[in-house]
N, C-alpha and C positions, 0 to 999 in steps of 0.2 A: 396270939390272932396279928395276924399280919396288920398294918396300916393299909387303907384304903389309897392307894394313888391318885383318887379322884376327890379323897377325905375334904380337903381345905376348908371347901363352903360349909360344912355338918358340924356343929357344935355335940351330937349325940353318935354315939357309934349304932350301927347296924344293928336292929332286933336279931338275935338266933335264928328265929324261924325264918325271919327275912333271908339271913344268911343262906339256910337249907331250902327254902321255899325259888329263889333267885338261881343259885348257883346253877353254872351247868357245863360246869369243866370233869363231871362222871361222864359225859356222852363225847363234849365238841374237845377232848383233847386227841382225839386222832384227826385234828387238823394241825397236830404239830408241823408235820413237816412242811408243809402248805402254810403256814404262819410264819414259821423261819426261816424259806425261800422269797416269801415277801418282805420280811421286814431285811433280808440280806440286799435286794432289790430296792427296796426301798432310801437304806443308807448308802447304797454306791451312788445312788442319783442325788442324795442329798449332799453327799462328797463331790459328787462334780459341778453341783450348783455352787458351790462354797458355802451351803450352810452350815456343812461339818467340816474340821481339817482331813486331812489323809491318816492323821494319829489317831483321830477320833472312829473314823472308820475302820480302821485297821482293827483298834481294841473293841470294838462293837460287834463287826463281820467272827472273829475270833471266839469272842464269847456265845456268839449265837449259836456256831460250827460244835462248841464244847457242849452247848446246853444238848443241841440235840442226840450226841453222844450220852450225855447222860441219862437222856429219855428214853433211848435205845437201849442201855445198862440195865435198863431200870433201876437208879440211882436218885432218879428224881422226884420228890415228894409235889404229887399234887393237891395243893392245900387250897378247901372250898370255899374258904374265907376270901380266897383271890378271883370267885366269881368264874373266872371262863378262862381258856389258853391262851388269850393273849395275854390278860393281867399276869396271869402265873409265868411264862415266858420273860417277861419284862421286867417282874419284880426276881429272877433269879438273875436275869442279866445287871439289876443294879449292885444285887448283893456282890456278884462279881467281878464286878470292875467299878462301881462306885457308881458317883453322880452322871457322869459321863455317857451309860447306860440309859440315865431317863433321857436324852435329847434324842434316841430313836424316834420317836412319836412325834416329832417335830414333823410339821405339814400335814399328819392324818389323823384318823379318828379311828376306834374300835368298829365304826359305823360301814367304814370304807373298808378296812383291815377285812373285819369276819366275813365281807362281800366280795372280799380277791380272796378268801381264802377258801370259800365256797366254791367259787368257779374254777380254781386251781385244783379242788377235789375232786368236782365234777367232769373236769377234762381228765383228769388222769383214769378217773372209774371209765368214760364215754370208750377210755382206750381201751380198757381192760374188756371191758364187755366184748368189743371189737372183735378179741381173742377169744372169748369165751363161745360166741356166735360162729366165728369161722370153723371153732371145734364141731361146734355141735351142726353146723350144714354140711359141714364134712361127713359125720355120721351118718347123714340122712344120704347123702349122696352116694357113699358106698352100700348102705343095705338099699337102697332103688337098685343100683347098677345088681345086685346078685339077684334081686327078684324082678327083674325087666321082662319076664316072660310070663311071669305066674300071675294065671287068671284069676280073678276074683270077683265078686260082687258089687258091684258099686252100689252106692244105697242116697236116697233121699226122704226125709222122714222118717230117717231109720226103716224104711222101707226097698227090698229088692229093687232095684230102678235098672240099670246095665249094666251088662258086663267088663270090666275094665282089666289094668293089670295093676299089681298091688305096687310097682315101680313109680307108676304114676299118680298113684294116690299118696305115696311117700313124697314124691318130686313137690306135692301141692305145697307138703307142710316147708321145703325148702325155698317156697318162693315167698312164705311166709315171713322166713328168720330173715331171709334177705332181704323183706322191706322192712324189717326191725333194725338191718344194718345202717340200711339207708337214713333210716329216719334217725338216726344216733349219729351219722354224721352230719347229716341236716342240724341238729339240735345242737351239736358243737358249734357251730357258726355262731351262734346267739349266747353259747357258757363262753366263747372264747374273746371275749370282750374286759379290757382292763380298767377297775373302777375306781384304782387307789389312786389319790392326789384330790378326791372329792372330799376329801375330810368328813367332817359331821353332816355337814348337809347343801354346803354354801361354794364350797371348794375352799383355798386358805390364800392366805395374804404372800404367804414366802413364793421364791421364785422358782420353783420346783419345774422341771421338765418330765411330765407324764410318758411322753413320747419314749423315753430312755428306762423308765421303770418299766414300761412295756416290752423295750427290745429285751432288758435281763430278763425279765421271764416269759418270754417268745408268744408274746401276745400280739395277733396280727393287726389289733386298732385298740383304741380306749372307748370309754363311756363319754356321752356329748353331753350328760346333762346331770348334774352333781347332785342334783333332788332325786331323781329318776334314778340312778348310779345305788345310793344305798339304799333305797327303800323295794327296788325291783327283786321278785322273784322268781319271774316266768320263765327264768331259764331253769330252774328246781321244779318248777310246776310244768313244765314243758318236757323233762327227762325223767322224771314221774311217770306222764304219760305214754311217753314210749316206754318206761321200765314194765308198766299194765297193760299195752298190749303185747309185750314179749309173753308175761304174764298168762294173759289170754291165752295165745299160741302154744304156751306149753301145756295151758290146762285143757284146753280141745284136744291135743295130742295126749295126754294122760287119760282123756275121759276113752278114748277110743283103745287105748291099750289094756283099759281094767275092762270094759266088755271085753274085747276079743281075747281076754284072758281067760274069762270064765269058761265054763263046761257048756255053757248054753253057747258062744261063741267057739269057740277052740282054736281059734284061728292061728294064735302066740303064745309061744312059752317065754315068759320071763325069767333068766338067768339066776337060781337061787340065791347070787348076792346081792340080789335087789330087789327080795322079797323076805318076810320073816312068817314066823307062823302064830298061830294059838295059843296061848295058855292052858285051854282045857280042851281045845279039839285038834288030837295027834295030826291028822289026816290033811290040815289048812297051810295052802301057803299063800299067802294073801299079797297083792302087789302095792304095797306099803308104799314104797318110791311113788310111784306116778297118781296115788291117792292124799300124800301129802302137799305134793306140789300142787296142784288143785285145789286143797285147802287155802296153800300158802296164799294162791293169787287172791282171794279178798283180802289177805294182811297188804299187799303192795297195792290194792286199789284203795285200801282205807288211809293209807299213805296219800294218797294221790287227793283225796277228797279231806284230808286233814289240813294240808297246805291250801287249799282253794279256797277252804270255808275261813282258816285263819287270814286268809289274804283281801276276802272280799268288801268286810268292812272297813281297812285300815287307811286313817288320813294320811297324807305326804308330810313330812318324810318319813325317817325311821323311827321306829315303835318296839317297844320290847316284845311285843307278840312275838316279834321275827326268830327268836331264841326256840321258838316252839317247830321251828321247820327242820330244826336236825335231827331230832329224835327219830321222826317218821321215815326222815330222808336216810338215815345212814341205815334204820333194819332194813328198809325197802331195797337198797343196794344189796346189804347182805345175802337176802332171802333169793331176790331174783338171779344174782350171781352164783349162789349154791345149786338152785333148781336147775341154771343152763349147764354148770358144769354135770352133776351126776345124770340130766336126760342124756346127755350127748354119750356118757358112758355104757348108760342100760342100752341105748340102743346098739350099741357095738357090740352088744351079746345078744342081741333077741335072736328068735330062732321061730319062722314061721312054718305052718303048717300047709305046704301046696298041696296035698290030695284037699285036704278038709276045703281048702279056698275053693278048688274048682267044683267040688260037691255041691255046696251051698251054691255057686252061681250056677249051675245047672237047674236052681228050684226058681220058681216065681214069676214065670213066664219072663224073664228076663228080655229075651230077644224079640219082646212083643214091637218094640217100637221099628225095629227091622222089619218084621212084618209089614207094618204101614208103610214105612220109608219104599218097600217094594211094593206094595200097591199103587203109591207116586208114581213110580217109576212106570207103570202101566197105564199112566195118565187118567187114575182116579183121583180128585182131588182131594190134598191131607185132610181137612175135617171127615168128609165122608170113608176114606182110608183107613182114619181113626176109630169111626164107628163100627166099621166092618170087624176091623182087628179087637176091639171091644167085646163082638158077641161072639167073636172066637175064642176068646179069652174065657167067656162065662160057659161055652158049652164044653172047653176043658174042665174047668173046675166042676159042672156037673156029671161030667164022664170020667171024673180023677184020670186025666190025661193031662200030657207035658204035649207044649207046640210042636217040637220036631217029632211026637210020635203018631200026631195026624195023618190019615192017609190022605193023599191026593183027594180021592173022591170027598172024602168029606170038606176039605178046606175049600173045593170048590161049589159045595154050596154056598157058600157064603159070597162066594165071588169066581165068577167063570173066565177070570183075568187071571187067575193064579194056573200057573203051569210048574212042571218037574223039577224046575230051576228055585222054585221056593225054596227047598232045603240048604241050598249055597247060601240064602241069606240070614236064616235063623240059627246057622251053627252058630255057635258061641265064638269060637277061633273066626270066624270069620266075621263078625257081629264086631272084635277086637280090629283085628285085621284092617277093617275097612273103615274105620276111624282115622281120617289122615288128614283132617284139616288141622291147619297147625294150632299148634297146644293141645290136641286130641290125644287119645291113649290109644294108637295103632304102636306096639314094640320099635317099631324102628325110629318111629317120632320121638318115643319116649328116651331112646341109648341115646338119639340127639341130643337132647335135653340135659342128658345127665352129661355128656362128652362136653356142651357148652359152661354147665356148673363147674365142672373140673377144672375148665380153662379160668372162669371165674373167681375159683377159689385160687388157684397157682398165682394170678395175678396180683390178688390181693396180698397174700402172702408175702412177695417180693414188694409189693408198693406200701403196703404199712408195716413191712415186718415182722409180721406174725408169727 
């Protein structure tokens, strides 16, 4: 059993149950790149400040680089008695280069070290997510362009409401995922703050240069309060909040795909590559991917709730409870990434039944609002026009007729202001084409929105090297 690097004050060795209970290395090992990068930057700063010699810096940095190679080759033994990735790397460093390895921890604590590692990890994760969301948004825009003229029923309360084009419906999801990208970029501002040098909670007596460490690690700013720096997990909670909203949007899209893929709707066919069959019913083709995305949403929400609950009662500064931030955080990161990536690919292979969409758009008196608007143009107050139209719909239901199938004399029974030009207003195509207010469903506007989105995506690709 390895000796504890902090064990000088203790007479008894740690109980084995406590070893197992408190160890985090089985999940925080994934911070090894960030831990080594932070340690190298810290070491170089110590050298620049005259706290370590040039020879000591060289030995420590070379040792850390070799340890990273060992981990990536699979040659590194993760000993649970060393508790966490920080202690494991430090112990291995001392084994490799001797006592000089023990100087690395000068002027820092595991408290500010893990805060740094998490910030570095989330910074990389956010950049990764932006690429994944860019791919998803691109898939949506390409699909919307393909169906920019395809008429379908628009829904409210899952009831036929007004006719729209499918491209417009799809572009609503582009807007959602664009907001998700913007949220992550904004979250990055709070993540991208360098806490190292705060030490355990009160700073350090050594003459360090925190700005130099920040420069080495490409942080635009450093934390202003050492107590806050080691006990803060707001940045992780904010990230999980943004991740939860991404999953919310994915889940809504998944729900529609599940519904639309059913026989009852018949709007869309999901590629066989993204479906599975039944163990007992040979005819089944199940939309498992969107169902799983919908299910995993609760898992990500759980991670956010876990961190919020963990943090709500903690006194300042560091408490061991904070170790419980990593498992839910890592699990959520993996789940969201997998869901975004697979949804982007699924969308690229979707096929919509345009005939079926058109047929369904012709049901449910879907141009009733256009009839009411027509009456308003004839100088009838909207509330009265609304009532008249409702009475006409009741008449249609009673006589099993569609709005556009009513004769002019039937319509004039409800209002003498109605003339033969009414039929231009209650046609589905006319209804869609006339909705030209900014952000509306008119195909011309939808195509312009798609062009603008493509420009945005291209600009992001160049600006962020996506």
